[in-house]
VMD Tcl script that draws the C-alpha trace (Angstrom):
set ca {
  {-37.37 23.13 -50.00}
  {-36.93 26.01 -52.49}
  {-34.70 25.71 -55.47}
  {-32.27 28.21 -53.93}
  {-32.19 26.31 -50.64}
  {-31.71 23.09 -52.43}
  {-28.76 24.63 -54.47}
  {-27.12 26.00 -51.35}
  {-27.50 22.60 -49.58}
  {-25.88 20.81 -52.55}
  {-23.01 23.32 -52.65}
  {-22.46 22.84 -48.90}
  {-22.36 19.04 -49.10}
  {-20.07 19.09 -52.06}
  {-17.74 21.56 -50.32}
  {-17.62 19.34 -47.24}
  {-16.80 16.23 -49.27}
  {-14.20 18.08 -51.23}
  {-12.61 19.35 -47.95}
  {-12.55 15.83 -46.51}
  {-10.83 14.53 -49.59}
  {-8.28 17.29 -49.57}
  {-7.54 16.56 -45.86}
  {-7.14 12.85 -46.55}
  {-4.74 13.57 -49.40}
  {-2.76 16.00 -47.35}
  {-2.43 13.42 -44.47}
  {-1.35 10.76 -46.89}
  {1.18 13.07 -48.68}
  {2.80 14.33 -45.45}
  {6.42 14.74 -46.03}
  {6.42 14.86 -49.79}
  {6.30 11.07 -50.36}
  {5.04 9.84 -53.75}
  {2.41 7.11 -53.36}
  {0.42 5.98 -56.35}
  {-1.95 2.97 -56.67}
  {-0.48 1.99 -59.96}
  {2.36 2.74 -62.33}
  {5.71 1.49 -63.63}
  {8.34 -0.14 -61.43}
  {11.54 -2.11 -61.28}
  {11.99 -5.31 -59.32}
  {14.83 -7.03 -57.55}
  {14.99 -9.61 -54.69}
  {16.62 -9.83 -51.29}
  {16.96 -12.22 -48.35}
  {16.95 -11.61 -44.60}
  {13.29 -10.41 -44.36}
  {12.59 -11.42 -40.78}
  {12.85 -7.94 -39.15}
  {10.98 -5.65 -41.61}
  {10.66 -1.92 -41.19}
  {6.87 -2.23 -40.79}
  {7.47 -4.14 -37.58}
  {5.53 -7.29 -38.58}
  {6.79 -10.09 -40.74}
  {4.43 -12.29 -42.82}
  {4.42 -15.79 -44.33}
  {3.19 -14.96 -47.76}
  {4.94 -13.12 -50.72}
  {6.27 -9.90 -49.31}
  {8.30 -6.92 -50.59}
  {10.20 -3.85 -49.64}
  {9.50 -0.62 -51.56}
  {11.68 2.47 -52.29}
  {11.82 5.09 -49.56}
  {10.01 7.74 -51.63}
  {6.99 5.39 -51.85}
  {7.32 3.72 -48.44}
  {6.55 6.77 -46.42}
  {9.13 6.73 -43.74}
  {12.93 6.80 -43.26}
  {15.21 4.27 -41.53}
  {14.53 4.29 -37.87}
  {11.24 6.24 -38.03}
  {9.00 3.21 -38.13}
  {6.24 2.17 -40.47}
  {5.24 4.22 -43.49}
  {1.78 4.38 -45.29}
  {2.89 1.70 -47.72}
  {2.98 -0.84 -44.86}
  {0.43 -3.63 -45.28}
  {-0.73 -2.65 -48.77}
  {-0.93 -5.28 -51.39}
  {0.15 -5.00 -54.97}
  {-0.17 -7.09 -58.16}
  {3.31 -6.74 -59.73}
  {3.85 -7.79 -63.33}
  {7.22 -8.06 -65.13}
  {7.60 -7.22 -68.80}
  {11.40 -6.92 -69.43}
  {14.86 -7.66 -68.09}
  {16.64 -4.33 -68.25}
  {19.97 -6.11 -68.73}
  {18.76 -8.45 -71.37}
  {16.06 -6.45 -73.31}
  {15.59 -9.21 -75.92}
  {14.73 -11.81 -73.27}
  {11.28 -13.01 -74.17}
  {10.22 -14.33 -70.79}
  {8.09 -15.97 -69.55}
  {7.18 -13.13 -67.25}
  {4.70 -13.48 -64.39}
  {2.35 -11.59 -62.11}
  {2.21 -12.14 -58.35}
  {0.61 -10.28 -55.42}
  {2.84 -9.08 -52.68}
  {2.30 -7.34 -49.41}
  {4.62 -4.49 -48.47}
  {6.31 -5.09 -45.15}
  {9.69 -3.52 -45.55}
  {11.67 -0.47 -46.68}
  {14.31 -0.18 -49.38}
  {16.22 2.93 -48.24}
  {17.95 5.34 -50.54}
  {21.24 5.02 -48.73}
  {23.11 1.96 -49.99}
  {20.55 1.34 -52.70}
  {20.95 4.26 -55.11}
  {20.68 2.14 -58.30}
  {17.21 0.82 -57.52}
  {15.78 2.77 -54.53}
  {17.41 6.20 -55.07}
  {14.17 7.95 -56.11}
  {13.86 11.38 -54.53}
  {11.74 14.56 -54.87}
  {14.56 16.06 -57.01}
  {15.20 12.85 -58.99}
  {11.91 10.93 -59.12}
  {13.23 7.97 -61.14}
  {15.88 5.41 -60.32}
  {18.95 4.66 -62.47}
  {16.79 2.44 -64.66}
  {14.17 5.15 -65.26}
  {11.58 3.68 -62.92}
  {9.60 5.79 -60.35}
  {8.84 2.82 -58.05}
  {10.79 -0.22 -56.93}
  {9.80 -3.50 -55.24}
  {12.53 -5.58 -53.69}
  {10.80 -8.99 -53.39}
  {11.61 -11.18 -50.37}
  {13.29 -14.49 -51.20}
  {12.63 -16.08 -47.79}
  {8.94 -16.65 -48.29}
  {9.04 -17.73 -51.87}
  {8.05 -14.58 -53.72}
  {11.31 -14.19 -55.59}
  {11.30 -17.73 -56.76}
  {7.79 -17.38 -58.03}
  {8.38 -14.11 -59.85}
  {11.84 -14.09 -61.44}
  {12.78 -16.40 -64.34}
  {15.95 -18.51 -63.62}
  {19.05 -16.40 -64.17}
  {17.26 -13.06 -64.23}
  {17.44 -11.25 -60.96}
  {16.25 -7.76 -62.06}
  {13.17 -6.90 -64.01}
  {10.96 -3.93 -64.94}
  {7.18 -3.79 -65.37}
  {4.13 -2.50 -63.68}
  {2.22 -2.56 -60.43}
  {-1.40 -2.05 -59.31}
  {-2.68 -1.83 -55.76}
  {-5.22 -4.55 -55.06}
  {-7.30 -5.77 -52.16}
  {-5.29 -7.91 -49.72}
  {-8.01 -10.61 -50.12}
  {-6.00 -11.43 -53.25}
  {-2.77 -12.04 -51.23}
  {-2.04 -15.46 -49.88}
  {-0.29 -15.37 -46.51}
  {-0.49 -14.63 -42.79}
  {0.79 -11.78 -40.73}
  {3.10 -12.54 -37.84}
  {3.23 -10.88 -34.42}
  {4.34 -7.23 -33.87}
  {8.12 -7.01 -33.31}
  {8.02 -3.67 -31.45}
  {5.72 -0.84 -30.32}
  {4.55 1.16 -33.35}
  {4.50 -1.83 -35.77}
  {1.81 -1.33 -38.41}
  {0.31 -3.15 -41.42}
  {-2.88 -1.05 -41.43}
  {-2.64 -0.59 -45.19}
  {-4.09 -4.03 -45.63}
  {-7.42 -2.80 -44.30}
  {-7.36 0.68 -45.88}
  {-8.77 1.78 -49.19}
  {-6.27 2.02 -52.05}
  {-4.11 5.16 -52.17}
  {-4.94 7.98 -51.60}
  {-6.72 6.52 -48.64}
  {-4.51 6.44 -45.45}
  {-3.46 3.44 -43.47}
  {-0.44 3.67 -41.23}
  {0.36 7.17 -42.28}
  {3.72 8.69 -43.21}
  {6.71 9.65 -41.01}
  {9.34 12.24 -41.48}
  {10.29 13.82 -44.76}
  {10.71 12.30 -48.20}
  {14.28 12.00 -49.56}
}
mol new
graphics top color blue
foreach p $ca { graphics top sphere $p radius 0.5 }
foreach p [lrange $ca 0 end-1] q [lrange $ca 1 end] { graphics top cylinder $p $q radius 0.2 }
display resetview
């Protein structure tokens, strides 16, 4: 193979790989959702996690995420966040900044949506206002029912801020339940970290 032919072959392969990467990112980002594998976040907790927006409940530590990251809107089904696992770490109580902790890290699986409507303080992130009222671009609402909230929050401190990192779900302890309806999806648990695509996104970001 001549040097020119080798060069053209290399350029062709690189272009193909680049095109595939762009297509994958475009598919993941459909609708303008903001989905990063790590960053800063706020954390709260909720109960009543038995019918999550992803359509499959789980027995381990689970969480809902803000709509801009979830990848779908209420009533549209699973978003691309469904099934993904994240190590979440608290560093501060926004209402008691001098509180020294102790703070913890746990691994949660995303199974539910925290919609903008009715949750503006924590899950009101949008394309025009990317941070919530506490200055955080992402939010995890950790389920109380399966023990995650008790493991993560210090007694008397129900809201925290800190960081998150997407991790392999081999680091998550729990079991998935049965699908609750057609279209249920937790494919993010087997996908590569963002920007790889799992369940895919639905609709348009808030």
